[in-house]
Each structure stands twice: as C-alpha cells, then as structure tokens.
N, C-alpha and C positions, 0 to 999 in steps of 0.2 A: 806685297808687303815689300814693308819701307824699314831697312834695318844699316845701321855702322858695320856691322858685321856680314861680312864673306860667307861662311858656314851658318849663319843661320837661314842667309836668302839660298845658298843647293839647299837647305833642312824645310823651308818650305818650299821649294818646289821639289824636290821628291815626296809635296804634301801635298799637290797641288794646284802651286799658288801656278798661275801664267803669267806674270808683270812682274817682277821686283823692281826691287830701284839702290843701290847702297846710299845710305844719307852721307854721308861721308865730307862731302864741301859747297854741305847748304845748297844741295841747289834740287830737295826730294819735290817739294812742291810746286816747281816749274815742268817736270819728268812729268807725273800726275797726272799736271794744270795738259800739259803734252802728248800723255795714252789714252787723256776722255775726251781729246779734240774742247778744252776750256770745259768741258762741261763740270766734273771733280765724280765722285763718288758719292755709290748708292747710301757706305758701309763704311763710318773711320771703325781701326778699331785701339786707342791706348792702352798698350795694357804695360812701357815704361817704366808711368810714373815723373813720369820732370816735364818741366815747362819747355823746351824743345815739343814734345812728342805732344803733346797737345797744344797747341798752334801751331803746329803741321792737318793736325784734323779738321781746324778749325778752319785752317785758308782750303784745304782739300773738300769741304762734304759739300752737296751737290745741294740744289733748292729741293726740300722734302725729304731731308738725306739725316739718315742718325749719328751720333758721336755715341761709338758704348766707352764709357770713361771705369778700363778695371786698371790700369793703373793704380799702384798705391802710390799717394804726392806723400811728399815729406815738405817740400815745398809752397810756398802760395803758388800759381797763376795767374796770366790775365785772360780774362773769360771776358772775350766781346759777342756783348750779348743783341747786335745791333745789328748782328750773321742772324744769328738761329729764329731773330725775331722777327724781321722781312725777309727769310726763308724762310721762315717756316719749318725747320727744323729739329728737332728730335733730342739732349742727351738725356742717355744712362749712367746711373753711375750703384758699379754693386762690384760686394769685393765677392772672392770664393772664399762663402760660409755657409754652417748647415743647413740652410736652403740651396744655392745650387751646390754645389759636393754631390748629391744625391745624383742630382742631374746632368754632369758630369761624368761619373758614376752611373748610368746608364747609359751613354754612348759612347763610353769604354769599354761595355758587356756586350753593346750591339755588335761590336765591331767595326765601327761608322769608322772607331777613330783608335786607334792605332797608336796607345802609349808609351809601348816601349821607341819612336821607333820618336821620342823624345827626350831616354834618356840617355846620355850618352859617358853617364861616369856612375860606378857604386860602391860606395862604400861603410864596414863595420861603423858603429857608432861609436865602435874607439875611434875611430879617424874618422874628428867631425872637423877637428881640425885642415885636419889635412882635403879635407870636403871643401871647409869652407876660402880655401888660399885656393882651391881650385877655381873654384864660381867666380871666385872676387879675382882671375884673369881669365875671365871667357872668352873670351873673342886669342887671344892665344893658346886652348889648354882645351880648342873648339869645345867648350862646355854645351850642352845647352838644359835639361835637364838630368838634377842630380839628384839619388836617393840613401838614404840610410836604413843599410840591415837591417834588421834586430835579433842578434847569434840565436838569441835565445831564448822567442818561434822561429827558429829556425831549423830550432837542433830540436824543438816541441816533434814537429811539422816532422823530421828526419830519425824520432826515434818510434809516433806516431808509426810512418811507410814500414819499420821496422818489425813491429810489433804485429 
C-alpha cells in the first residue's frame, strides 16, 4: 500500500497489507522496486485519480501485470504506451457503478471485507457541510470514509422495532 497519509497506511496494515510505503518524499517507485527486487508488482490499483498516482502505477508494474484504474480523474494523465505494449501489461478502468456495486455488497455481506473498518466518521444528513470539511482535511481528521445517516430511515426502523 502506498499513501501520503500515515493513518491510511495504518488502516491498510490492519486490513492485511504486509508492506506499506509512505510516498510523501517522492521515493515510492524506488521503495516498491527495492521491495520487489526490481521485479515490480503483479497488480497496481490506482484509486486516487491524480496524475502522480497513475505514474507510480505505470512505473511499478511487472511484465504481464495489470494496472486497475478506479480513481476518478479530473485531469489528463500521461500514458506511456511503450511500457504496457512491450511488457504485455493490461490496463483496466471502472467506476463504482450499477455493475460493480452489487459485487461489492456481496463481498461485504459474505464477511470477506469488514466495511466498518473503513468508516471513520458518521454524520446526519443535516451535517453535510461538516462532513465535507472533515473529509476535506482527511489526514488531519484521520478520515477514511464518511457516512451520512438518513434520520428519517432510522426513525422508521426504530418505529418498526417498537411495534
């Protein structure tokens, strides 16, 4: 796991990551290549959506590997086609959408992924601006995923439990 945020790296370890790399010094590629004896990784998941993380993924992928790009990019990235072409690297892209959401829900329901470990903050819908502020300062606030609670739905569930 590569990240700028020490808290996210700590959570990654708690979820099973065996190696973590803090990338704030710009040496992530060198560290990954050292950890893999210069072989690179079989799978690199780009989940941030910025050019720097896409570049890291392109640089650390091993021959025959796969770059899975799920980050939402708001700016163009530089794609070095010479490397995937000559190393037989596969690039896939996908958003969390109506196709992938049911699969993710099945993984959570099966118990293979404890989604509760990813939720760091919960807010009422009426506190949405506070939620945005917390998530906007994720490193300082130790925020991972922010959940908005629907007060009306919770009230209905409580009423049903009382009847």
